[in-house]
C-alpha positions in Angstrom: 93.2 162.0 117.6 96.2 162.1 115.3 96.4 164.7 112.6 96.4 162.4 109.6 96.0 165.0 106.9 94.5 164.1 103.6 96.1 160.6 103.5 94.7 159.3 106.7 98.2 158.3 107.7 100.0 159.3 110.9 103.1 161.4 110.5 106.2 162.4 112.4 104.4 165.1 114.3 102.0 162.5 115.7 104.9 160.5 117.0 106.3 163.6 118.7 102.9 164.2 120.3 102.8 160.5 121.4 106.3 160.8 122.9 105.1 163.7 125.0 102.0 161.9 126.0 104.0 158.8 127.0 106.6 160.6 128.9 106.7 159.3 132.5 104.6 156.3 131.6 106.9 154.3 129.4 110.4 153.1 129.8 112.8 154.7 127.4 114.6 151.4 126.7 118.4 151.8 126.1 120.5 151.0 123.1 122.7 148.0 123.7 125.9 147.0 121.9 127.9 143.8 122.2 131.4 143.1 120.9 130.5 139.4 120.2 127.5 140.4 118.1 129.5 143.0 116.1 132.3 140.4 115.5 129.8 137.7 114.4 128.1 140.0 111.9 130.8 142.4 110.8 128.4 145.3 111.6 127.9 147.9 114.3 124.7 146.5 115.9 122.5 148.7 118.1 119.9 146.6 119.9 116.7 148.2 121.1 115.4 145.9 123.8 111.6 146.5 124.1 111.7 143.3 126.2 112.4 145.7 129.1 109.3 147.8 128.4 106.2 147.7 130.6 104.3 144.5 130.0 107.5 143.0 128.4 106.9 144.3 124.9 106.6 147.5 122.8 102.8 147.1 122.7 102.3 149.2 125.8 103.4 152.3 123.9 100.7 152.2 121.2 98.0 151.0 123.7 98.7 153.9 126.1 98.8 156.5 123.4 95.6 155.4 121.8 93.6 154.8 125.1 94.7 158.3 126.2 92.5 159.6 123.5 89.3 157.6 124.5 86.4 159.8 125.5 84.9 158.2 128.7 81.5 160.0 128.1 81.3 158.6 124.6 82.6 155.1 125.6 81.4 154.4 129.2 82.1 150.7 128.6 85.8 151.3 128.3 87.8 149.5 125.6 87.9 146.2 123.8 90.8 144.7 121.9 91.8 141.4 120.2 95.3 140.0 120.5 97.4 136.9 120.9 99.1 138.4 123.9 101.3 141.4 123.8 98.7 143.9 122.6 96.3 142.3 125.1 98.7 143.0 128.0 99.4 146.5 126.7 95.7 147.4 126.4 94.9 145.8 129.8 97.6 147.7 131.6 97.1 151.0 129.9 93.3 150.8 130.4 93.7 150.2 134.1 96.2 153.0 134.5 93.8 155.4 132.6 90.7 154.3 134.5 88.9 152.3 131.8 87.4 148.8 131.9 88.9 146.4 129.3 87.8 143.3 127.6 90.4 141.4 125.5 89.6 138.7 122.9 92.5 136.2 122.9 93.1 132.9 121.0 92.6 129.8 123.2 96.0 128.6 122.1 97.9 131.8 123.2 100.7 131.2 125.7 99.2 130.6 129.1 101.6 133.2 130.5 100.2 135.9 128.2 96.6 135.1 129.1 97.3 135.1 132.9 99.2 138.3 132.7 96.4 140.0 130.7 94.0 139.0 133.4 96.5 140.2 136.0 96.6 143.6 134.5 92.9 143.9 135.2 91.2 142.9 131.9 88.4 140.4 131.3 89.6 137.8 128.8 87.3 136.2 126.2 88.8 133.2 124.4 88.2 132.2 120.8 89.3 129.5 118.3 92.1 131.0 116.2 91.3 128.6 113.3 87.5 128.7 113.1 86.5 132.1 114.5 87.1 135.8 113.5 88.7 137.6 116.4 88.0 141.1 115.1 84.3 140.3 114.5 84.0 139.1 118.1 85.8 142.1 119.5 83.8 144.6 117.5 80.5 142.9 118.5 81.5 143.1 122.2 82.5 146.8 121.7 79.1 147.6 120.3 77.3 145.7 123.1 79.4 147.4 125.9 79.5 150.9 124.2 83.3 150.6 124.3 86.0 151.8 122.0 87.7 149.2 119.8 91.5 149.4 120.0 92.9 147.8 116.8 96.2 146.0 117.4 98.0 147.7 114.5 95.8 149.4 111.9 95.1 152.6 113.9 96.8 155.9 113.6 97.1 156.4 117.4 98.5 152.9 117.9 101.0 153.4 115.0 102.1 156.8 116.5 102.7 155.2 119.9 104.7 152.4 118.4 106.7 154.9 116.4 108.2 156.2 119.7 110.4 153.1 119.6 111.9 154.4 116.3 112.2 158.0 117.6 114.2 156.9 120.7 116.3 154.6 118.6 117.1 157.4 116.1 117.8 160.1 118.7 119.9 157.9 120.8 121.9 156.6 117.8 122.6 160.2 116.7 123.7 161.2 120.2 126.2 158.3 120.2 127.5 159.6 116.9 126.1 156.8 114.7 124.2 157.1 111.4 121.7 154.4 111.0 122.0 152.5 107.7 119.5 149.7 108.3 116.8 149.2 110.9 115.4 145.6 111.2 111.9 145.2 112.7 109.7 142.1 113.5 106.5 142.4 111.6 103.0 141.0 111.9 100.2 143.5 111.1 102.9 146.2 110.7 102.1 148.8 113.4 105.5 148.7 114.9 107.4 148.7 111.6 105.2 151.5 110.2 105.7 153.7 113.2 109.4 153.1 113.3 109.7 153.7 109.6 108.1 157.1 109.9 110.3 158.2 112.8 113.6 156.8 111.7 113.3 158.0 108.1 112.4 161.5 109.3 115.8 161.7 111.1 117.9 159.4 108.9 116.5 159.7 105.4 118.8 157.2 103.8 118.1 154.5 106.4 116.6 151.3 105.1 113.7 149.7 107.0 113.6 145.9 106.7 110.8 143.9 108.1 111.0 140.3 109.2 108.1 137.7 109.2 108.0 134.1 110.1 108.2 131.6 107.2 104.7 130.7 106.0 103.3 134.0 107.4 104.8 136.4 104.9 101.6 138.3 104.0 103.3 141.7 104.2 106.2 140.6 101.9 103.7 139.2 99.4 101.5 142.3 99.7 104.5 144.6 98.9 105.5 142.5 96.0 102.0 142.3 94.4 100.9 145.8 95.3 97.8 144.5 96.9 97.0 143.3 100.4 97.5 139.6 100.7 96.2 137.1 103.3 98.0 134.2 105.0 96.7 130.8 104.1 97.0 129.6 107.7 96.0 131.1 111.0 98.6 129.2 113.1 101.7 127.1 112.7 104.7 129.2 113.8 106.4 129.4 117.1 106.3 133.2 116.7 102.7 133.5 118.0 103.1 137.3 118.1 103.7 137.5 114.4 100.7 135.8 112.8 98.3 138.5 111.8 96.2 137.4 108.8 97.1 140.4 106.6 98.6 143.9 106.7 96.3 146.8 107.7 95.2 149.4 105.3 97.3 152.1 107.0 100.3 149.9 107.7 100.4 148.7 104.1 100.2 152.2 102.7 103.1 153.2 105.0 105.1 150.1 104.1 104.7 150.7 100.4 106.3 154.1 100.9 109.0 153.2 103.5 110.0 149.5 103.7 113.1 148.7 101.7 112.9 145.0 102.0 111.0 142.1 103.7 112.6 138.8 104.7 111.4 135.6 106.4 113.0 133.5 109.1 112.3 129.8 109.9 111.3 128.4 113.3 114.8 127.0 113.6 116.4 130.4 113.0 114.1 131.9 115.6 115.1 129.3 118.1 118.8 130.0 117.3 118.3 133.7 117.9 116.5 133.1 121.3 119.4 130.8 122.3 122.0 133.4 121.2 120.3 136.2 123.0 120.2 134.2 126.2 123.7 132.8 126.0 125.6 135.8 124.6 123.5 138.9 125.4 121.9 137.6 128.6 118.5 138.7 127.3 115.2 136.7 127.4 113.3 136.9 124.1 110.1 135.4 122.9 110.4 133.8 119.4 108.5 136.7 117.7 110.6 139.2 119.6 113.8 137.6 118.3 112.8 137.8 114.6 115.0 140.8 113.7 117.9 139.2 115.5 117.3 135.9 113.7 117.4 137.7 110.3 120.7 139.3 111.2 122.3 136.1 112.6 121.1 134.0 109.7 122.7 136.3 107.1 119.4 137.3 105.6 120.3 141.0 106.2 123.4 142.4 104.3 124.9 144.0 107.4 128.7 143.9 107.1 130.2 147.4 107.4 126.8 148.9 108.3 125.3 150.4 111.4 122.2 148.3 112.0 119.4 148.9 114.5 117.8 145.7 115.7 114.4 145.9 117.5 113.9 143.2 120.1 110.2 143.6 120.3 109.1 141.3 123.2 110.1 138.8 125.9 106.9 137.2 127.0 107.8 133.6 126.4 106.3 130.7 128.4 108.9 129.4 130.8 108.6 125.8 129.7 108.8 126.7 126.1 111.8 128.9 126.8 113.6 126.1 128.7 113.0 123.7 125.8 114.4 126.2 123.2 117.6 127.0 125.1 118.3 123.4 126.1 117.6 121.7 122.8 119.9 121.8 119.8 118.4 121.1 116.4 
């Protein structure tokens, strides 16, 4: 397990260990630049397309790193997780590769593509009502019944360290290209990706600012940082960014965010749709709405980017084909 020291928080050394553990299993996604995007924003924009990752999202990294630590003798029932889709697929795929059974608790209103792909990766899917039921309570009950290890979607040191390899690759590749990262913008739900990236990037670029992006109406992390205490969203659904609707930050991710996040901004559904359309038309990339959140913040001007070198994490591309077609063909 990660060496979390006295704080219980993962550190840069844990991300380095995760990177070695993931070598040969994850895709080291490239940095992409585009003249049109630079001209539009006045910045040097470095895109990190985790849409190209196994399972179509960054979540495979944290899932594989964490499940690599599971003791099969202690947990003969394998692993259990809860997720709206990308963590589900990451856990399902990683568990199969590592020889574990997997059960995933998913909301019944999750995109059909994500449910089907989770089953396709070999997991049993248990559906629940996002509004009236507690997914973590269901998952932990199943884990106890099956003698399985519960893999939290974000508030777990092993998961955070795995997600941090996104930031490690981003920082190392930027340095090799001769760039100094001024700002890194990351979609945020529970905060596992943003926390891991913050640890890695700020270790290598200490002046870099980490900015998180949440959907409007689901800004629990921003409100938590402002108040100094963990806040909860009033609603469980209501954004097209289905991947970014965690109820509240985790204990670990909030602690890291307090230390390392410079700012938190929100984007509307309309701005998310604009970013999905822009990525398809200009960048030739397919993004799901949640995966486009950082790009949406940049394009909408919510990030002060002019004259800066900005890293933008494109966190996922698992969008339902019908929903994607509607987004790219409909102007608001």
